[in-house]
C-alpha positions as a Python dict, from the first residue, in 0.01 Angstrom:
ca = {
    (1, 'M'): (0, 0, 0),
    (2, 'T'): (-119, -220, -293),
    (3, 'K'): (176, -370, -471),
    (4, 'T'): (127, -422, -863),
    (5, 'P'): (308, -700, -929),
    (6, 'L'): (576, -621, -1237),
    (7, 'H'): (553, -916, -1404),
    (8, 'T'): (309, -1164, -1572),
    (9, 'F'): (536, -1463, -1503),
    (10, 'H'): (684, -1646, -1168),
    (11, 'I'): (978, -1928, -1132),
    (12, 'P'): (846, -2205, -955),
    (13, 'V'): (1024, -2373, -690),
    (14, 'M'): (1253, -2674, -874),
    (15, 'G'): (1461, -2882, -699),
    (16, 'L'): (1630, -2906, -414),
    (17, 'A'): (1883, -2670, -498),
    (18, 'Y'): (1800, -2495, -825),
    (19, 'T'): (1583, -2251, -689),
    (20, 'I'): (1763, -2201, -351),
    (21, 'D'): (1854, -1852, -380),
    (22, 'S'): (1701, -1771, -695),
    (23, 'P'): (1514, -1449, -453),
    (24, 'I'): (1906, -1297, -393),
    (25, 'R'): (1938, -1309, -814),
    (26, 'V'): (1651, -1175, -910),
    (27, 'A'): (1382, -1003, -700),
    (28, 'Q'): (1503, -701, -744),
    (29, 'Y'): (1334, -668, -1063),
    (30, 'G'): (1079, -725, -886),
    (31, 'I'): (1059, -1144, -1051),
    (32, 'S'): (902, -1357, -779),
    (33, 'S'): (1019, -1691, -763),
    (34, 'V'): (1025, -1999, -494),
    (35, 'V'): (1273, -2167, -254),
    (36, 'A'): (1230, -2547, -144),
    (37, 'L'): (1190, -2590, 240),
    (38, 'A'): (1283, -2929, 219),
    (39, 'D'): (1702, -2979, 281),
    (40, 'D'): (1778, -2775, 642),
    (41, 'D'): (2140, -2879, 539),
    (42, 'L'): (2158, -2708, 209),
    (43, 'I'): (1953, -2370, 356),
    (44, 'E'): (2277, -2361, 684),
    (45, 'K'): (2543, -2447, 450),
    (46, 'M'): (2390, -2164, 173),
    (47, 'R'): (2335, -1949, 495),
    (48, 'D'): (2715, -1942, 553),
    (49, 'F'): (2803, -1890, 215),
    (50, 'Y'): (2591, -1584, 113),
    (51, 'S'): (2711, -1464, 475),
    (52, 'Q'): (3048, -1438, 417),
    (53, 'K'): (2961, -1336, 36),
    (54, 'F'): (2800, -1006, 178),
    (55, 'N'): (3006, -985, 505),
    (56, 'I'): (2754, -1054, 757),
    (57, 'P'): (2812, -1225, 1097),
    (58, 'Y'): (2727, -1574, 1078),
    (59, 'E'): (2742, -1848, 1385),
    (60, 'E'): (2690, -2213, 1277),
    (61, 'I'): (2321, -2380, 1393),
    (62, 'T'): (2414, -2724, 1407),
    (63, 'Q'): (2211, -3023, 1465),
    (64, 'K'): (2258, -3009, 1882),
    (65, 'F'): (2056, -2697, 1856),
    (66, 'H'): (1689, -2718, 2001),
    (67, 'D'): (1435, -2694, 1740),
    (68, 'Y'): (1793, -2645, 1485),
    (69, 'R'): (1540, -2729, 1150),
    (70, 'A'): (1326, -2447, 1195),
    (71, 'K'): (1636, -2205, 1360),
    (72, 'R'): (1820, -2271, 1023),
    (73, 'I'): (1500, -2182, 827),
    (74, 'T'): (1405, -1856, 990),
    (75, 'S'): (1792, -1788, 984),
    (76, 'Y'): (1796, -1837, 618),
    (77, 'L'): (1503, -1647, 490),
    (78, 'N'): (1546, -1387, 682),
    (79, 'L'): (1932, -1374, 555),
    (80, 'V'): (1798, -1372, 185),
    (81, 'D'): (1504, -1093, 315),
    (82, 'K'): (1743, -892, 393),
    (83, 'I'): (2000, -956, 77),
    (84, 'V'): (1700, -874, -110),
    (85, 'K'): (1604, -539, 42),
    (86, 'E'): (1951, -389, 58),
    (87, 'K'): (2006, -520, -348),
    (88, 'F'): (1653, -383, -442),
    (89, 'E'): (1772, -25, -267),
    (90, 'N'): (2104, -27, -453),
    (91, 'F'): (1891, -99, -808),
    (92, 'K'): (1677, 147, -710),
    (93, 'T'): (1965, 441, -713),
    (94, 'E'): (2131, 291, -1030),
    (95, 'L'): (1803, 320, -1213),
    (96, 'A'): (1728, 655, -1046),
    (97, 'E'): (2119, 756, -1165),
    (98, 'S'): (2168, 559, -1487),
    (99, 'K'): (1883, 646, -1803),
    (100, 'M'): (2098, 307, -1948),
    (101, 'A'): (2030, 92, -1667),
    (102, 'L'): (1681, 221, -1690),
    (103, 'E'): (1596, 108, -2040),
    (104, 'N'): (1737, -198, -1971),
    (105, 'F'): (1533, -277, -1720),
    (106, 'I'): (1250, -106, -1915),
    (107, 'S'): (1310, -350, -2195),
    (108, 'M'): (1223, -616, -1966),
    (109, 'L'): (910, -519, -1862),
    (110, 'P'): (592, -675, -2020),
    (111, 'N'): (483, -447, -2267),
    (112, 'T'): (109, -437, -2150),
    (113, 'S'): (213, -331, -1795),
    (114, 'D'): (92, 21, -1698),
    (115, 'I'): (424, 93, -1492),
    (116, 'K'): (617, 50, -1795),
    (117, 'K'): (423, 304, -1972),
    (118, 'G'): (490, 507, -1701),
    (119, 'F'): (845, 487, -1711),
    (120, 'Q'): (876, 601, -2113),
    (121, 'N'): (660, 866, -2019),
    (122, 'L'): (948, 1001, -1835),
    (123, 'L'): (1165, 932, -2029),
    (124, 'D'): (1014, 1130, -2345),
    (125, 'D'): (906, 1438, -2098),
    (126, 'G'): (1295, 1437, -1986),
    (127, 'I'): (1186, 1756, -1721),
    (128, 'A'): (1318, 1732, -1412),
    (129, 'F'): (1409, 1352, -1517),
    (130, 'K'): (1594, 1248, -1209),
    (131, 'E'): (1292, 1366, -915),
    (132, 'N'): (1050, 1248, -1143),
    (133, 'I'): (1200, 854, -1204),
    (134, 'Q'): (1309, 906, -815),
    (135, 'N'): (914, 919, -683),
    (136, 'Y'): (763, 684, -992),
    (137, 'I'): (1035, 446, -819),
    (138, 'E'): (966, 468, -458),
    (139, 'S'): (567, 451, -574),
    (140, 'H'): (553, 198, -839),
    (141, 'L'): (846, -49, -769),
    (142, 'F'): (882, -368, -539),
    (143, 'P'): (1107, -662, -543),
    (144, 'G'): (932, -995, -621),
    (145, 'E'): (810, -1182, -388),
    (146, 'I'): (1021, -1442, -149),
    (147, 'D'): (834, -1768, -136),
    (148, 'V'): (896, -2023, -9),
    (149, 'N'): (772, -2452, -100),
    (150, 'I'): (680, -2717, 151),
    (151, 'M'): (642, -3079, -12),
    (152, 'T'): (334, -3173, 253),
    (153, 'K'): (434, -3535, 227),
    (154, 'L'): (746, -3479, 356),
    (155, 'D'): (696, -3502, 697),
    (156, 'K'): (879, -3754, 853),
    (157, 'D'): (897, -3843, 1200),
    (158, 'N'): (1175, -3767, 1405),
    (159, 'F'): (1325, -3933, 1719),
    (160, 'I'): (1652, -3830, 1950),
    (161, 'K'): (1764, -4213, 1998),
    (162, 'N'): (1392, -4465, 2041),
    (163, 'E'): (1229, -4130, 2142),
    (164, 'Q'): (1009, -3979, 1955),
    (165, 'L'): (952, -3639, 1879),
    (166, 'P'): (632, -3441, 1909),
    (167, 'I'): (425, -3425, 1590),
    (168, 'E'): (560, -3057, 1559),
    (169, 'F'): (922, -3141, 1495),
    (170, 'N'): (810, -3314, 1196),
    (171, 'D'): (993, -3210, 896),
    (172, 'A'): (718, -2997, 724),
    (173, 'H'): (585, -2870, 1061),
    (174, 'A'): (930, -2790, 1148),
    (175, 'A'): (982, -2639, 767),
    (176, 'L'): (671, -2443, 831),
    (177, 'R'): (760, -2327, 1175),
    (178, 'G'): (1078, -2191, 1022),
    (179, 'F'): (892, -1946, 800),
    (180, 'A'): (609, -1862, 1014),
    (181, 'N'): (904, -1732, 1249),
    (182, 'S'): (1068, -1546, 982),
    (183, 'N'): (1062, -1177, 873),
    (184, 'L'): (928, -1267, 547),
    (185, 'E'): (571, -1137, 456),
    (186, 'S'): (544, -1349, 150),
    (187, 'S'): (361, -1709, 107),
    (188, 'V'): (416, -2091, 120),
    (189, 'V'): (335, -2302, -144),
    (190, 'L'): (218, -2634, -29),
    (191, 'S'): (260, -2914, -326),
    (192, 'A'): (180, -3253, -313),
    (193, 'G'): (-159, -3299, -146),
    (194, 'M'): (-345, -3242, 135),
    (195, 'N'): (-227, -3320, 499),
    (196, 'P'): (-431, -3268, 756),
    (197, 'R'): (-193, -3224, 1064),
    (198, 'L'): (9, -3008, 890),
    (199, 'F'): (-297, -2815, 758),
    (200, 'S'): (-406, -2763, 1101),
    (201, 'Y'): (-71, -2658, 1223),
    (202, 'F'): (-105, -2325, 1078),
    (203, 'E'): (-425, -2229, 1309),
    (204, 'N'): (-89, -2193, 1540),
    (205, 'F'): (44, -1885, 1379),
    (206, 'A'): (-109, -1547, 1390),
    (207, 'S'): (6, -1422, 1064),
    (208, 'F'): (-162, -1679, 866),
    (209, 'F'): (-518, -1493, 949),
    (210, 'P'): (-680, -1167, 858),
    (211, 'N'): (-600, -882, 1077),
    (212, 'E'): (-770, -574, 1158),
    (213, 'N'): (-722, -422, 813),
    (214, 'N'): (-830, -755, 619),
    (215, 'E'): (-454, -791, 531),
    (216, 'L'): (-265, -1117, 546),
    (217, 'K'): (124, -1116, 692),
    (218, 'K'): (163, -1478, 556),
    (219, 'K'): (-28, -1596, 220),
    (220, 'I'): (-98, -1983, 180),
    (221, 'I'): (-70, -2097, -199),
    (222, 'L'): (-210, -2435, -301),
    (223, 'K'): (-21, -2638, -613),
    (224, 'V'): (-337, -2825, -708),
    (225, 'S'): (-404, -3034, -1027),
    (226, 'D'): (-775, -3013, -1062),
    (227, 'F'): (-1064, -2778, -925),
    (228, 'R'): (-1217, -3079, -702),
    (229, 'S'): (-872, -3105, -516),
    (230, 'A'): (-899, -2675, -505),
    (231, 'M'): (-1216, -2704, -373),
    (232, 'I'): (-1108, -2997, -156),
    (233, 'Q'): (-846, -2850, 17),
    (234, 'G'): (-965, -2499, 16),
    (235, 'N'): (-1274, -2568, 166),
    (236, 'F'): (-1054, -2752, 467),
    (237, 'L'): (-814, -2486, 545),
    (238, 'A'): (-1114, -2205, 537),
    (239, 'K'): (-1281, -2463, 841),
    (240, 'K'): (-1044, -2359, 1037),
    (241, 'G'): (-1030, -1970, 955),
    (242, 'L'): (-782, -1989, 705),
    (243, 'W'): (-747, -1815, 348),
    (244, 'V'): (-589, -1968, 53),
    (245, 'S'): (-436, -1637, -128),
    (246, 'E'): (-369, -1845, -484),
    (247, 'Y'): (-427, -2183, -606),
    (248, 'R'): (-138, -2280, -825),
    (249, 'I'): (-238, -2531, -1097),
    (250, 'E'): (33, -2753, -1278),
    (251, 'S'): (-28, -2997, -1542),
    (252, 'G'): (12, -3322, -1400),
    (253, 'L'): (227, -3464, -1623),
    (254, 'N'): (406, -3145, -1829),
    (255, 'C'): (626, -3032, -1554),
    (256, 'G'): (926, -3118, -1337),
    (257, 'G'): (1023, -3289, -1077),
    (258, 'H'): (775, -3508, -920),
    (259, 'A'): (445, -3560, -1183),
    (260, 'F'): (159, -3632, -1018),
    (261, 'A'): (-132, -3741, -1338),
    (262, 'T'): (-474, -3683, -1301),
    (263, 'D'): (-759, -3900, -1383),
    (264, 'G'): (-698, -3768, -1760),
    (265, 'L'): (-824, -3406, -1720),
    (266, 'L'): (-636, -3202, -1882),
    (267, 'L'): (-477, -2862, -1837),
    (268, 'G'): (-745, -2656, -2072),
    (269, 'T'): (-1043, -2849, -1933),
    (270, 'I'): (-909, -2725, -1572),
    (271, 'L'): (-820, -2398, -1630),
    (272, 'E'): (-1178, -2385, -1785),
    (273, 'E'): (-1351, -2515, -1514),
    (274, 'F'): (-1167, -2268, -1282),
    (275, 'K'): (-1240, -1999, -1502),
    (276, 'Q'): (-1638, -2079, -1441),
    (277, 'K'): (-1583, -2160, -1105),
    (278, 'K'): (-1384, -1946, -1005),
    (279, 'E'): (-1664, -1736, -806),
    (280, 'Q'): (-1786, -2071, -634),
    (281, 'L'): (-1449, -2113, -485),
    (282, 'I'): (-1453, -1750, -351),
    (283, 'Q'): (-1785, -1781, -200),
    (284, 'S'): (-1756, -2142, -62),
    (285, 'T'): (-1452, -2069, 121),
    (286, 'H'): (-1486, -1684, 242),
    (287, 'D'): (-1825, -1841, 432),
    (288, 'L'): (-1644, -2088, 602),
    (289, 'M'): (-1385, -1907, 724),
    (290, 'I'): (-1611, -1659, 833),
    (291, 'K'): (-1814, -1925, 1011),
    (292, 'A'): (-1424, -2027, 1166),
    (293, 'L'): (-1331, -1698, 1253),
    (294, 'Q'): (-1606, -1575, 1454),
    (295, 'L'): (-1600, -1937, 1649),
    (296, 'K'): (-1249, -1822, 1725),
    (297, 'N'): (-1355, -1445, 1823),
    (298, 'Q'): (-1068, -1323, 1603),
    (299, 'H'): (-1146, -1039, 1321),
    (300, 'F'): (-1288, -1121, 996),
    (301, 'P'): (-1360, -952, 648),
    (302, 'D'): (-1679, -913, 538),
    (303, 'N'): (-1573, -938, 161),
    (304, 'P'): (-1392, -1222, 55),
    (305, 'L'): (-1000, -1113, 31),
    (306, 'E'): (-776, -1202, -293),
    (307, 'I'): (-768, -1546, -479),
    (308, 'K'): (-538, -1581, -770),
    (309, 'I'): (-558, -1887, -1021),
    (310, 'T'): (-221, -1910, -1148),
    (311, 'V'): (-86, -2186, -1398),
    (312, 'Q'): (196, -2353, -1466),
    (313, 'G'): (403, -2670, -1677),
    (314, 'G'): (534, -2696, -2046),
    (315, 'V'): (461, -2304, -2129),
    (316, 'G'): (782, -2251, -2414),
    (317, 'T'): (638, -1955, -2588),
    (318, 'A'): (534, -1583, -2588),
    (319, 'E'): (191, -1704, -2778),
    (320, 'E'): (146, -1947, -2501),
    (321, 'H'): (185, -1732, -2243),
    (322, 'E'): (-57, -1434, -2341),
    (323, 'F'): (-282, -1690, -2467),
    (324, 'L'): (-276, -1861, -2113),
    (325, 'L'): (-322, -1506, -1937),
    (326, 'D'): (-615, -1384, -2159),
    (327, 'K'): (-801, -1701, -2235),
    (328, 'Y'): (-866, -1808, -1888),
    (329, 'Q'): (-778, -1493, -1726),
    (330, 'V'): (-523, -1585, -1480),
    (331, 'D'): (-293, -1396, -1271),
    (332, 'S'): (55, -1556, -1366),
    (333, 'V'): (223, -1838, -1590),
    (334, 'G'): (480, -2032, -1395),
    (335, 'W'): (802, -2087, -1595),
    (336, 'G'): (1061, -2301, -1458),
    (337, 'S'): (1236, -2528, -1613),
    (338, 'P'): (1396, -2349, -1901),
    (339, 'F'): (1506, -2072, -1667),
    (340, 'L'): (1733, -2377, -1585),
    (341, 'L'): (1947, -2212, -1880),
    (342, 'V'): (1964, -1896, -1732),
    (343, 'P'): (2248, -1847, -1489),
    (344, 'E'): (2173, -1554, -1336),
    (345, 'A'): (1864, -1714, -1204),
    (346, 'T'): (1878, -2051, -1090),
    (347, 'S'): (2162, -2208, -945),
    (348, 'V'): (2304, -2532, -1146),
    (349, 'D'): (2644, -2632, -1179),
    (350, 'Q'): (2790, -2624, -1534),
    (351, 'E'): (2818, -2968, -1618),
    (352, 'T'): (2500, -3057, -1601),
    (353, 'R'): (2391, -2757, -1786),
    (354, 'N'): (2595, -2860, -2078),
    (355, 'L'): (2404, -3172, -2016),
    (356, 'L'): (2095, -2995, -2078),
    (357, 'M'): (2196, -2784, -2377),
    (358, 'K'): (2287, -3093, -2528),
    (359, 'A'): (1996, -3283, -2465),
    (360, 'K'): (1714, -3461, -2723),
    (361, 'E'): (1366, -3458, -2655),
    (362, 'D'): (1381, -3924, -2601),
    (363, 'D'): (1645, -3803, -2325),
    (364, 'F'): (1379, -3677, -2085),
    (365, 'Y'): (1157, -3931, -1947),
    (366, 'L'): (953, -4002, -1711),
    (367, 'S'): (1150, -4221, -1417),
    (368, 'N'): (1047, -4451, -1136),
    (369, 'I'): (1371, -4319, -908),
    (370, 'S'): (1212, -4117, -676),
    (371, 'P'): (1156, -4331, -350),
    (372, 'L'): (841, -4197, -288),
    (373, 'G'): (708, -4416, -542),
    (374, 'V'): (586, -4121, -746),
    (375, 'P'): (669, -4056, -1138),
    (376, 'F'): (945, -3829, -1106),
    (377, 'N'): (1075, -3603, -1475),
    (378, 'T'): (1422, -3643, -1488),
    (379, 'L'): (1725, -3684, -1769),
    (380, 'K'): (1964, -3943, -1904),
    (381, 'G'): (2326, -3905, -1858),
    (382, 'T'): (2325, -3741, -1522),
    (383, 'T'): (2651, -3779, -1287),
    (384, 'N'): (2421, -3977, -1071),
    (385, 'E'): (2281, -4225, -1313),
    (386, 'F'): (2662, -4287, -1393),
    (387, 'L'): (2720, -4308, -1067),
    (388, 'K'): (2378, -4528, -908),
    (389, 'Q'): (2462, -4782, -1168),
    (390, 'K'): (2839, -4810, -1087),
    (391, 'R'): (2754, -4967, -740),
    (392, 'I'): (2489, -5198, -877),
    (393, 'H'): (2771, -5341, -1133),
    (394, 'E'): (2971, -5367, -828),
    (395, 'N'): (2698, -5489, -625),
    (396, 'K'): (2724, -5246, -340),
    (397, 'A'): (2365, -5093, -474),
    (398, 'G'): (2193, -4787, -275),
    (399, 'S'): (2245, -4506, -143),
    (400, 'S'): (2382, -4440, 198),
    (401, 'C'): (2145, -4243, 322),
    (402, 'P'): (2308, -3901, 524),
    (403, 'K'): (2008, -3675, 523),
    (404, 'K'): (1655, -3948, 530),
    (405, 'F'): (1477, -3672, 426),
    (406, 'L'): (1242, -3935, 274),
    (407, 'A'): (1312, -4228, 503),
    (408, 'L'): (945, -4289, 496),
    (409, 'S'): (882, -4685, 476),
    (410, 'K'): (802, -4808, 826),
    (411, 'E'): (812, -5185, 646),
    (412, 'Y'): (1161, -5315, 828),
    (413, 'D'): (1230, -5021, 1076),
    (414, 'P'): (993, -4785, 1307),
    (415, 'H'): (1248, -4493, 1262),
    (416, 'G'): (1169, -4531, 857),
    (417, 'I'): (1431, -4616, 612),
    (418, 'C'): (1420, -4463, 240),
    (419, 'T'): (1396, -4752, -25),
    (420, 'A'): (1710, -4564, -253),
    (421, 'S'): (1929, -4658, 40),
    (422, 'K'): (2159, -4969, 81),
    (423, 'K'): (1999, -5068, 423),
    (424, 'Y'): (1685, -5123, 231),
    (425, 'Q'): (1793, -5284, -94),
    (426, 'D'): (1942, -5497, 63),
    (427, 'I'): (1692, -5654, 237),
    (428, 'K'): (1503, -5642, -55),
    (429, 'L'): (1742, -5811, -321),
    (430, 'E'): (1796, -6049, -31),
    (431, 'E'): (1433, -6156, -47),
    (432, 'L'): (1424, -6152, -400),
    (433, 'E'): (1773, -6371, -387),
    (434, 'S'): (1590, -6639, -226),
    (435, 'R'): (1287, -6627, -453),
    (436, 'K'): (1479, -6679, -732),
    (437, 'G'): (1413, -7007, -785),
    (438, 'N'): (1036, -6969, -836),
    (439, 'L'): (1119, -6700, -1069),
    (440, 'S'): (1148, -6654, -1434),
    (441, 'A'): (1511, -6470, -1515),
    (442, 'D'): (1330, -6240, -1689),
    (443, 'V'): (1079, -6183, -1369),
    (444, 'F'): (1354, -6172, -1154),
    (445, 'E'): (1557, -5900, -1339),
    (446, 'K'): (1266, -5686, -1318),
    (447, 'S'): (1252, -5711, -1000),
    (448, 'K'): (1597, -5642, -924),
    (449, 'I'): (1562, -5337, -1142),
    (450, 'K'): (1254, -5220, -946),
    (451, 'I'): (1452, -5214, -609),
    (452, 'T'): (1776, -5066, -725),
    (453, 'E'): (1653, -4782, -949),
    (454, 'K'): (1597, -4540, -710),
    (455, 'S'): (1832, -4273, -669),
    (456, 'C'): (1913, -4031, -387),
    (457, 'L'): (1744, -3714, -444),
    (458, 'C'): (1785, -3557, -114),
    (459, 'V'): (2192, -3587, -199),
    (460, 'G'): (2183, -3546, -597),
    (461, 'L'): (1894, -3239, -560),
    (462, 'A'): (2110, -3039, -334),
    (463, 'N'): (2440, -3060, -526),
    (464, 'A'): (2414, -2875, -809),
    (465, 'S'): (2450, -2539, -559),
    (466, 'Y'): (2777, -2706, -382),
    (467, 'L'): (2947, -2759, -740),
    (468, 'E'): (2805, -2429, -866),
    (469, 'N'): (2937, -2240, -506),
    (470, 'D'): (3261, -2483, -464),
    (471, 'I'): (3118, -2606, -148),
    (472, 'K'): (3233, -2874, -1),
    (473, 'V'): (3074, -3235, -112),
    (474, 'K'): (3077, -3468, 218),
    (475, 'G'): (3030, -3845, 173),
    (476, 'Q'): (2959, -4093, -60),
    (477, 'A'): (2995, -3964, -422),
    (478, 'Q'): (2602, -3939, -566),
    (479, 'G'): (2626, -3686, -805),
    (480, 'V'): (2341, -3447, -952),
    (481, 'V'): (1997, -3509, -1012),
    (482, 'I'): (1797, -3347, -1201),
    (483, 'C'): (1407, -3274, -1250),
    (484, 'P'): (1309, -3031, -1570),
    (485, 'G'): (1020, -3109, -1742),
    (486, 'P'): (1038, -3223, -2088),
    (487, 'N'): (951, -2868, -2253),
    (488, 'L'): (1327, -2789, -2172),
    (489, 'A'): (1376, -3057, -2478),
    (490, 'Y'): (1315, -2741, -2705),
    (491, 'F'): (1579, -2491, -2570),
    (492, 'D'): (1915, -2522, -2634),
    (493, 'Q'): (2116, -2263, -2508),
    (494, 'E'): (2235, -2090, -2215),
    (495, 'V'): (2104, -1698, -2196),
    (496, 'S'): (2067, -1407, -1982),
    (497, 'L'): (1791, -1339, -1765),
    (498, 'K'): (1725, -1043, -2023),
    (499, 'E'): (1685, -1278, -2329),
    (500, 'M'): (1478, -1515, -2155),
    (501, 'I'): (1231, -1208, -2084),
    (502, 'Q'): (1206, -1138, -2362),
    (503, 'H'): (1144, -1418, -2508),
    (504, 'I'): (846, -1463, -2259),
    (505, 'Y'): (715, -1152, -2334),
    (506, 'Q'): (789, -1049, -2681),
    (507, 'G'): (860, -1325, -2858),
    (508, 'K'): (1240, -1278, -2972),
    (509, 'S'): (1229, -1697, -2956),
    (510, 'I'): (1551, -1896, -2836),
    (511, 'L'): (1349, -2206, -2927),
    (512, 'K'): (1641, -2424, -3147),
    (513, 'T'): (1333, -2580, -3309),
    (514, 'D'): (926, -2638, -3378),
    (515, 'R'): (758, -2762, -3134),
    (516, 'P'): (424, -2896, -3026),
    (517, 'N'): (222, -2644, -2828),
    (518, 'L'): (169, -2719, -2425),
    (519, 'F'): (-181, -2827, -2459),
    (520, 'V'): (-53, -3121, -2745),
    (521, 'K'): (283, -3239, -2581),
    (522, 'E'): (67, -3310, -2241),
    (523, 'L'): (-212, -3477, -2452),
    (524, 'K'): (62, -3686, -2628),
    (525, 'M'): (220, -3731, -2288),
    (526, 'Y'): (-105, -3849, -2098),
    (527, 'V'): (-168, -4113, -2366),
    (528, 'D'): (170, -4314, -2384),
    (529, 'Y'): (124, -4274, -1977),
    (530, 'F'): (-216, -4417, -2023),
    (531, 'R'): (-146, -4706, -2280),
    (532, 'N'): (152, -4792, -2023),
    (533, 'E'): (-16, -4843, -1701),
    (534, 'I'): (-225, -5102, -1920),
    (535, 'Q'): (85, -5248, -2038),
    (536, 'S'): (276, -5238, -1739),
    (537, 'V'): (-15, -5400, -1500),
    (538, 'S'): (2, -5744, -1357),
    (539, 'G'): (-226, -6028, -1175),
    (540, 'E'): (-562, -5985, -1160),
    (541, 'L'): (-696, -5681, -1233),
    (542, 'T'): (-998, -5533, -1013),
    (543, 'N'): (-1318, -5400, -1110),
    (544, 'A'): (-1203, -5038, -922),
    (545, 'Q'): (-897, -5073, -1162),
    (546, 'L'): (-1107, -5070, -1493),
    (547, 'K'): (-1330, -4812, -1415),
    (548, 'K'): (-1066, -4591, -1311),
    (549, 'W'): (-934, -4664, -1662),
    (550, 'K'): (-1234, -4628, -1825),
    (551, 'T'): (-1313, -4315, -1653),
    (552, 'F'): (-919, -4159, -1748),
    (553, 'K'): (-1009, -4243, -2140),
    (554, 'S'): (-1310, -4103, -2111),
    (555, 'N'): (-1219, -3770, -1966),
    (556, 'L'): (-854, -3747, -2273),
    (557, 'L'): (-1158, -3814, -2483),
    (558, 'D'): (-1360, -3488, -2345),
    (559, 'G'): (-1025, -3310, -2331),
    (560, 'I'): (-974, -3372, -2694),
    (561, 'E'): (-1296, -3240, -2794),
    (562, 'Y'): (-1267, -2962, -2598),
    (563, 'Y'): (-937, -2896, -2758),
    (564, 'K'): (-1090, -2948, -3114),
    (565, 'N'): (-1364, -2625, -3053),
    (566, 'L'): (-1089, -2451, -2886),
    (567, 'F'): (-827, -2487, -3153),
    (568, 'E'): (-1062, -2411, -3456),
    (569, 'S'): (-1131, -2076, -3250),
    (570, 'T'): (-788, -1969, -3223),
    (571, 'I'): (-539, -1962, -3495),
    (572, 'P'): (-216, -2008, -3315),
    (573, 'F'): (-366, -2397, -3275),
    (574, 'K'): (-528, -2385, -3586),
    (575, 'G'): (-212, -2588, -3747),
    (576, 'D'): (-228, -2821, -3395),
    (577, 'L'): (-595, -2996, -3517),
    (578, 'N'): (-448, -3299, -3730),
    (579, 'Q'): (-215, -3389, -3427),
    (580, 'L'): (-524, -3398, -3207),
    (581, 'D'): (-723, -3686, -3477),
    (582, 'F'): (-372, -3831, -3436),
    (583, 'C'): (-410, -3867, -3121),
    (584, 'K'): (-741, -3982, -3083),
    (585, 'S'): (-698, -4208, -3316),
    (586, 'E'): (-412, -4389, -3026),
    (587, 'L'): (-641, -4344, -2742),
    (588, 'V'): (-895, -4506, -2936),
    (589, 'G'): (-681, -4784, -3012),
    (590, 'I'): (-563, -4870, -2675),
    (591, 'K'): (-802, -5124, -2573),
    (592, 'I'): (-912, -5163, -2201),
    (593, 'P'): (-1049, -5534, -2087),
    (594, 'V'): (-1366, -5417, -2049),
    (595, 'S'): (-1493, -5797, -2013),
    (596, 'E'): (-1430, -5803, -1669),
    (597, 'L'): (-1669, -5530, -1579),
    (598, 'V'): (-1923, -5566, -1330),
}
C-alpha cells in the first residue's frame, strides 16, 4: 500500500541525544524523525530505560559481546519500532472512540492535506461515524518514519588490544550493519560527505536493493550541500546498484551542529538548480543503477524509483515553509532547532532548555569546539563551556575521553586520539611551551586557545538525555553541549507539539520578534564567514587559496542577484530588498589580495 505522508515537515537529527527517542514521542502522529547512531553507549542506556518504562524484558549487551556495537543498535531500533507500533495502534483506537481526540489531531494536520479534508467530511456527515472513521484511519494513517543518521566521517578504526579489527567493525560500518539487521523499513541518512568504503559496504545488504515489486525495504537518504555533490554521490551509489531515495539539502551555515560551508553557493540558488535539473539527476542515477544490477544478475526496475527532494536549515515561519514547498517543489521541509523547545518531541534537560529560551542573537555562534576541525554551531553559557574553562584555569585542560568516537587523529598514536582529550592537549601544550621563547605573547595565547577550545562532543551531546531521564552520568563531568542553529534566537518559549505544528502550518506565530527571512540570514552569515576567512589566514597565500576566495565571492554576488529577482516578484520578501543591497555593499568592501594571482 502506498503511504501518503501526513505532514510536510520532518524533524532532522540533532546531536547525539536530542532526537534519540523522537520517534517514540511523535511517530504515532505521522511525524518522521531521525535517530543518531553514533553513540552505542547512549543507545544501550536508552534501550534499558525504555524497556523498563514499557515493561519489556531487557538483557544488557556489554562490550564483551562480539559485534556489540551493531547488536546494540539493532536491538534499540527493534525496540523503538515495537513501541511506535504499539503507540500507533493505541492512538488509532483513541481517534476512533473520541471525537475530541480526533478534532485535536485534525487541527495538527496541514490545511492542504486531503486526509484532513477526508476526516472533516466524515465528522460533518456524522452517519455511521465510528465505523467510517475506523475504516478511514486504517486506510490513510501510518506512523512517521523511524529514520537513522550516520555521519560518514565518524568511521573510526577499532582494535582489540593492538590488533586492528577488519573494516566492517569500523564505527560507521557497524552502525550501518546495526540498521540493516533491524526490523525497520525506513531510511538511513548519510551526512558529512562521501565515504567510498562505507558506501561500498551497502552492497552487502539485500534490503537496500529493489525487490521483484520494485520496492526498497530500506532506503538511502543523502544529506547534501549542492547539486554537484548530489550528482557525484548519487552516481557513485548507482554504479553499485543502489538507489538514493531522497536528497536532503541543508543550508551550509544556517543550520544546527556541524556547518559545512559551500563555496559561496546560497540555499535559494541551490534549490533552483535542483528544481531545474531533477530529471537529469533521476535519469543519470537510474541508467547507472540498471547497468549495475544487470551485471549483478539482480532484478531491476524498468522505470526510475521515486526520488524526493527535501530542504532544511533556518526555516522559521509558515510563510517560508509554504514558499519552499511551492516555489521549489520540495517534498518536505526540515524543522530542527525550534523543536528543542518542544518537550513532547525532543530529549533536552530543563536547564539547557531554559538556556535556549533566554538566549539572544549574539549567544548563538559558529565555534571551533569540534574535534573534527569543522565549524560547529553552538550556544554561549552551556554547562560544558563552564566546566571546560574551569579545567583550563586549573591547568587540567582536556577531556578524559571515555567514548573515543572522535579519536580520529593519528598524529601521536596509530589507534587514534581525540583532539579534545587531555592526552592530546597535554602533548600539544608541551610542544607549544617549548616554542614559547620564539613566539610573541599574542601568538602564544592564540595558539593555546586553539588547542584547548575543543570540547568533548561524545559526552556533551549525550548528557541531555541522561539528565532528562535521571540516568546516572559516570566519569568526568562534561556538562551539556547543545548545537542549535542561529534561527533559534527568535524563539523564546517552551511550547507544546500542537502549538509548534500550528506555527508551521497555520501561522499561529510563536516567534518573539521579527526576524530576517531564511535567505537573508544565511547570506549575512556567508558574508561574515567570508570576511573572517580572509582576516584569519596567516602565512603565505597560495594561488589556489586566492582562486577559491574569488570563486566564493563571485558565487555570493550571483546569489544576491538571484535573490533580487526573486524578492521583487515575491510579496512576502519585497521588504527585504534593502537587506540585499546592504549585504552586497558589505561583500564588495571585502578585498581579496588579487595582486598575488598569477
